[in-house]
C-alpha positions as CSV (number, residue, x, y, z in Angstrom):
1,R,-4.2,16.4,2.3
2,H,-2.6,13.7,0.2
3,V,-4.0,13.3,-3.3
4,R,-3.9,9.7,-4.4
5,E,-2.3,8.9,-7.7
6,A,-3.9,6.7,-10.3
7,K,-2.5,3.1,-10.3
8,P,-3.2,0.5,-13.0
9,R,-3.5,-2.3,-10.4
10,R,-6.8,-0.7,-9.3
11,F,-8.3,-2.1,-12.5
12,K,-7.4,-5.6,-11.6
13,T,-10.0,-8.0,-10.2
14,G,-7.8,-9.0,-7.3
15,Y,-7.6,-5.4,-6.1
16,R,-11.3,-5.1,-6.1
17,H,-11.7,-8.3,-4.3
18,M,-9.4,-7.0,-1.6
19,C,-11.3,-3.7,-1.2
20,R,-14.6,-5.6,-0.8
21,F,-13.0,-8.0,1.8
22,Q,-11.3,-5.3,3.8
23,T,-14.5,-3.3,4.2
24,S,-17.0,-6.1,4.9
25,R,-16.2,-9.8,5.4
26,F,-12.9,-9.0,7.2
27,F,-14.7,-7.8,10.4
28,E,-16.7,-11.0,10.8
29,L,-14.0,-13.6,10.4
30,P,-14.4,-16.4,13.1
31,A,-10.7,-16.0,13.8
32,F,-11.4,-12.5,15.2
33,S,-14.5,-13.4,17.2
34,S,-12.6,-13.0,20.5
35,V,-10.4,-10.1,19.4
36,R,-11.2,-6.5,20.4
37,Y,-8.4,-4.5,18.9
38,L,-6.6,-5.4,15.6
39,M,-3.8,-3.8,13.7
40,H,-3.7,-4.3,9.9
41,L,-0.5,-3.7,8.0
42,D,-0.3,-4.0,4.2
43,A,2.3,-6.5,2.8
44,D,4.1,-3.6,1.3
45,A,3.9,-1.2,4.2
46,T,6.7,-0.7,6.8
47,L,6.8,0.8,10.3
48,S,10.1,2.0,11.8
49,C,9.2,1.4,15.4
50,K,11.2,2.9,18.2
51,L,11.7,1.2,21.6
52,E,10.4,4.3,23.3
53,G,7.6,4.8,20.8
54,P,3.9,4.2,21.5
55,D,2.1,0.9,21.2
56,P,-0.7,1.7,18.7
57,I,-3.2,-0.7,20.2
58,V,-2.5,0.4,23.8
59,E,-2.9,4.1,22.7
60,L,-6.2,3.3,21.0
61,A,-7.6,1.5,24.0
62,R,-6.3,4.1,26.5
63,G,-8.1,6.9,24.7
64,G,-11.3,5.1,24.1
65,S,-10.8,5.5,20.3
66,V,-12.4,3.2,17.7
67,Y,-9.9,3.8,14.9
68,G,-6.3,4.8,14.4
69,L,-4.8,6.0,11.1
70,F,-1.7,7.7,9.7
71,E,-2.9,9.5,6.6
72,V,-5.8,11.6,5.3
73,G,-6.3,12.2,1.6
74,V,-8.6,13.0,-1.3
75,E,-9.7,10.3,-3.8
76,D,-9.3,10.7,-7.5
77,P,-12.8,11.3,-9.1
78,S,-12.1,8.4,-11.4
79,Y,-12.7,6.1,-8.5
80,T,-15.7,7.8,-6.8
81,E,-18.4,7.4,-9.4
82,G,-21.7,7.0,-7.6
83,W,-20.2,7.1,-4.1
84,S,-21.5,10.5,-3.0
85,G,-25.0,9.7,-4.2
86,F,-24.9,6.3,-2.5
87,L,-23.9,8.0,0.8
88,E,-26.6,10.7,0.6
89,E,-29.3,8.1,-0.1
90,Y,-28.2,5.8,2.7
91,M,-28.1,8.6,5.2
92,L,-31.6,9.7,4.2
93,L,-33.3,6.3,4.1
94,H,-31.6,5.0,7.3
95,E,-31.9,8.3,9.2
96,V,-28.2,8.5,9.8
97,E,-27.0,11.8,11.3
98,P,-23.2,11.8,10.7
99,Q,-21.1,12.1,13.8
100,V,-18.6,14.3,12.0
101,P,-19.6,17.9,11.0
102,R,-20.7,18.1,7.4
103,P,-17.9,20.4,6.3
104,L,-15.4,17.7,7.4
105,L,-17.2,15.0,5.5
106,T,-17.0,16.7,2.2
107,T,-14.3,17.5,-0.4
108,D,-16.7,19.6,-2.5
109,G,-14.8,22.1,-4.5
110,F,-11.4,20.6,-3.8
111,V,-9.3,20.8,-7.0
112,L,-6.5,18.3,-7.7
113,T,-4.0,18.0,-10.5
114,K,-3.6,14.6,-12.3
115,E,-2.4,13.2,-15.5
116,A,-4.9,13.2,-18.4
117,E,-6.0,9.6,-19.1
118,D,-6.0,10.1,-22.9
119,H,-2.9,12.3,-23.0
120,P,-0.1,10.7,-20.9
121,G,2.3,13.4,-19.5
122,Q,-0.3,16.1,-19.7
123,L,-1.5,17.5,-16.4
124,I,-5.1,18.7,-15.9
125,N,-7.1,20.1,-13.0
126,V,-10.2,18.2,-11.9
127,T,-12.6,18.7,-9.1
128,A,-13.1,16.1,-6.4
129,D,-16.5,14.6,-5.8
130,P,-18.5,15.9,-2.8
131,M,-17.7,12.9,-0.6
132,A,-14.1,11.8,-1.4
133,V,-12.2,11.9,1.9
134,T,-9.8,8.9,2.2
135,W,-8.1,7.5,5.2
136,G,-4.8,5.6,4.6
137,T,-5.4,1.9,5.2
138,A,-1.8,0.7,4.5
139,W,-1.6,0.4,8.3
140,E,-4.5,1.0,10.7
141,V,-5.7,0.0,14.1
142,L,-9.4,-1.0,14.5
143,D,-11.7,-1.5,17.5
144,L,-13.6,-4.5,16.1
145,S,-16.4,-4.0,18.6
146,F,-17.2,-0.7,16.8
147,F,-16.9,-2.2,13.3
148,N,-19.1,-5.1,14.3
149,S,-21.8,-2.9,15.9
150,P,-25.2,-3.2,14.2
151,R,-25.3,0.2,12.5
152,V,-21.7,-0.1,11.1
153,L,-22.3,-3.6,10.0
154,E,-25.5,-2.7,8.3
155,F,-23.8,0.1,6.4
156,S,-20.8,-2.1,5.4
157,R,-23.1,-4.8,4.1
158,K,-25.1,-2.3,2.1
159,V,-21.8,-1.1,0.5
160,E,-20.9,-4.6,-0.3
161,R,-24.2,-5.4,-1.9
162,S,-24.0,-2.3,-4.1
163,L,-21.0,-3.9,-5.8
164,G,-19.4,-0.5,-6.0
165,H,-16.0,-2.1,-5.5
166,Y,-16.4,-3.8,-8.9
167,R,-18.6,-1.4,-10.8
168,H,-16.9,1.9,-9.9
169,N,-13.5,0.9,-8.3
170,W,-14.5,2.2,-4.8
171,G,-11.4,1.7,-2.6
172,D,-11.1,0.5,0.9
173,H,-9.4,3.7,1.9
174,L,-12.5,5.7,0.7
175,I,-15.0,3.4,2.3
176,R,-13.1,3.2,5.6
177,A,-13.2,6.9,6.2
178,Y,-17.0,7.0,6.0
179,Q,-17.5,3.8,7.9
180,V,-16.0,5.7,10.8
181,M,-17.2,9.3,10.2
182,L,-20.8,8.4,9.9
183,F,-20.9,6.6,13.2
184,A,-18.1,8.0,15.4
185,P,-17.0,11.5,16.3
186,L,-13.5,12.6,15.5
187,S,-12.7,12.6,19.3
188,Q,-12.8,8.8,18.9
189,V,-10.3,8.7,16.0
190,L,-6.6,8.7,16.7
191,C,-4.2,10.0,14.0
192,F,-0.7,8.8,14.7
193,D,2.2,11.2,14.5
194,K,4.8,10.2,11.9
195,E,7.5,11.3,14.3
196,D,6.3,8.7,16.9
197,L,5.5,6.0,14.4
198,P,7.4,6.6,11.2
199,G,6.6,4.4,8.3
200,Q,5.8,4.4,4.7
201,H,3.5,2.6,2.3
202,G,5.9,0.4,0.3
203,C,9.4,-1.0,0.6
204,G,12.4,0.2,-1.3
205,G,12.0,0.2,-5.1
206,I,9.3,1.4,-7.4
207,E,7.4,-0.7,-10.0
208,E,6.2,1.6,-12.8
209,E,4.5,-1.1,-14.8
210,Y,2.2,-1.9,-12.0
211,G,1.3,1.7,-11.1
212,S,4.3,3.3,-9.4
213,H,3.7,0.9,-6.5
214,N,6.5,-0.2,-4.2
215,V,6.8,-3.9,-4.5
216,F,10.2,-5.1,-3.3
217,H,12.6,-4.6,-0.4
218,F,16.2,-3.8,-1.4
219,I,19.1,-4.4,1.0
220,E,22.1,-2.7,-0.5
221,G,25.6,-4.1,-0.3
222,L,24.9,-7.8,0.0
223,A,25.4,-10.8,-2.3
224,C,24.4,-14.3,-1.3
225,P,26.1,-16.7,-3.8
226,N,25.6,-19.7,-1.5
227,L,21.9,-19.2,-1.9
228,W,21.8,-18.8,-5.7
229,S,19.7,-21.3,-7.6
230,G,22.0,-21.1,-10.6
231,E,19.3,-19.2,-12.6
232,F,20.2,-15.7,-13.8
233,L,18.6,-12.9,-15.8
234,R,21.1,-10.6,-17.3
235,G,21.0,-7.1,-18.9
236,V,17.6,-6.1,-17.4
237,P,17.0,-2.4,-18.3
238,W,16.7,-0.2,-15.2
239,T,17.6,3.4,-14.3
240,P,17.4,3.7,-10.5
241,P,16.1,5.2,-8.3
242,G,13.0,5.3,-10.4
243,G,11.3,2.2,-11.7
244,S,12.5,-1.3,-10.9
245,P,13.9,-4.4,-12.6
246,A,10.5,-5.6,-13.7
247,A,11.6,-8.7,-15.5
248,C,13.4,-10.1,-12.4
249,L,10.3,-9.5,-10.3
250,E,8.0,-11.2,-12.8
251,V,10.2,-14.3,-13.1
252,C,10.6,-14.6,-9.3
253,N,6.9,-14.3,-8.8
254,Q,6.3,-17.1,-11.3
255,V,8.8,-19.6,-9.9
256,E,7.6,-21.4,-6.7
257,A,11.1,-22.0,-5.3
258,C,12.2,-18.3,-5.7
259,E,12.7,-16.6,-2.4
260,G,14.0,-13.3,-3.9
261,F,17.0,-12.3,-6.0
262,D,20.4,-10.7,-5.7
263,L,20.9,-7.8,-8.0
264,A,24.0,-6.1,-9.5
265,Y,23.6,-2.8,-11.3
266,S,25.9,-1.2,-13.8
267,E,25.3,2.5,-14.4
268,E,27.5,2.2,-17.5
269,E,25.1,-0.3,-19.0
270,E,22.0,1.1,-17.4
271,A,21.0,-2.4,-16.7
272,A,20.9,-5.0,-13.9
273,D,21.7,-8.7,-13.6
274,C,19.6,-10.8,-11.2
275,A,20.6,-14.1,-9.5
276,F,17.6,-15.9,-8.1
277,R,17.8,-17.3,-4.6
278,L,16.5,-20.4,-2.9
279,D,16.2,-18.6,0.5
280,R,15.8,-15.2,2.0
281,A,18.8,-12.8,2.2
282,T,20.2,-11.9,5.6
283,K,23.3,-10.1,6.6
284,E,24.5,-13.2,8.5
285,A,24.1,-15.6,5.5
286,C,25.5,-13.2,2.8
287,L,28.6,-11.5,1.7
288,G,28.7,-7.7,2.4
289,E,30.6,-4.5,2.0
290,G,29.2,-3.7,-1.5
291,A,30.5,-3.8,-5.1
292,E,34.0,-2.9,-4.1
293,A,34.5,-5.9,-1.7
294,A,33.3,-9.4,-1.1
295,A,29.9,-9.0,-2.6
296,G,31.3,-7.4,-5.7
297,E,33.8,-10.2,-6.1
298,A,31.0,-12.8,-6.0
299,W,29.3,-11.0,-8.8
300,A,32.5,-10.5,-10.8
301,S,33.0,-14.2,-11.0
302,A,29.4,-14.7,-12.3
303,R,29.5,-12.0,-15.0
304,E,30.9,-12.3,-18.5
305,D,34.1,-10.6,-19.4
306,G,33.9,-7.1,-21.0
307,R,30.8,-6.1,-19.1
308,G,30.3,-2.6,-17.6
309,A,31.6,-1.8,-14.2
310,L,29.3,-2.5,-11.2
311,S,27.8,0.5,-9.4
312,F,26.1,-1.4,-6.6
């Protein structure tokens, strides 16, 4: 089981809006009124599909499954306050007999190790709440006829009205697991093998400031001087492979015309220079072969004399 790490972005209002939307209003969008099967992929998730690999939607339909997932985990107790009590009360008042055996519904007694909130760097052991199973929603396949069925919709609306997304930071990955397990047996759940459908939650690069979350896709060895806007950010602290050039990401996110940035890193300086682009980078539109060839020459002409040697 994967233990989810704490991420500062979870305390942002936008993240809570997303969790509410993905577990309630999402199913009832008019755009999906004539759609039976739907595949959802997070903006920072990737799938490395193979030509001979399975089609997730075809596999779901063929097996009569209602949900397809790639990851099972346990939620940090910081984000499950009130959830177990809410579930128990709902099942009692609405006479819901879970379709999954009780032992598989619970994480009671599961101990996980996490960083102490008031002592950064100090690891402590904490016990998970009784109902804290999570199903990875970075990519998933859904049978909308199941999620729009009266009993599932009733439960989803009750969760939404509780405002637990805002009050207690209940995540969509937590709610999704119980939306399915309360109303469908595991024989109708398809867990995709990572060998058949390899992927990951996040692209290359890690943004520590925003919770160790992968936020940008890095194509090594390219430089696209013909796409540069003329705006640069120089000497941005960075020590790859951890972290990311946060200042470059922030500037690009704030400038409407920015379609990404080229990056040159110097291990000698432990810093990066960023050249903001007016269009997306492609191998066809850019110079290649890395810091020792054409791409490096483009950067050499844009950097001041006396700077450290380029690493990549």
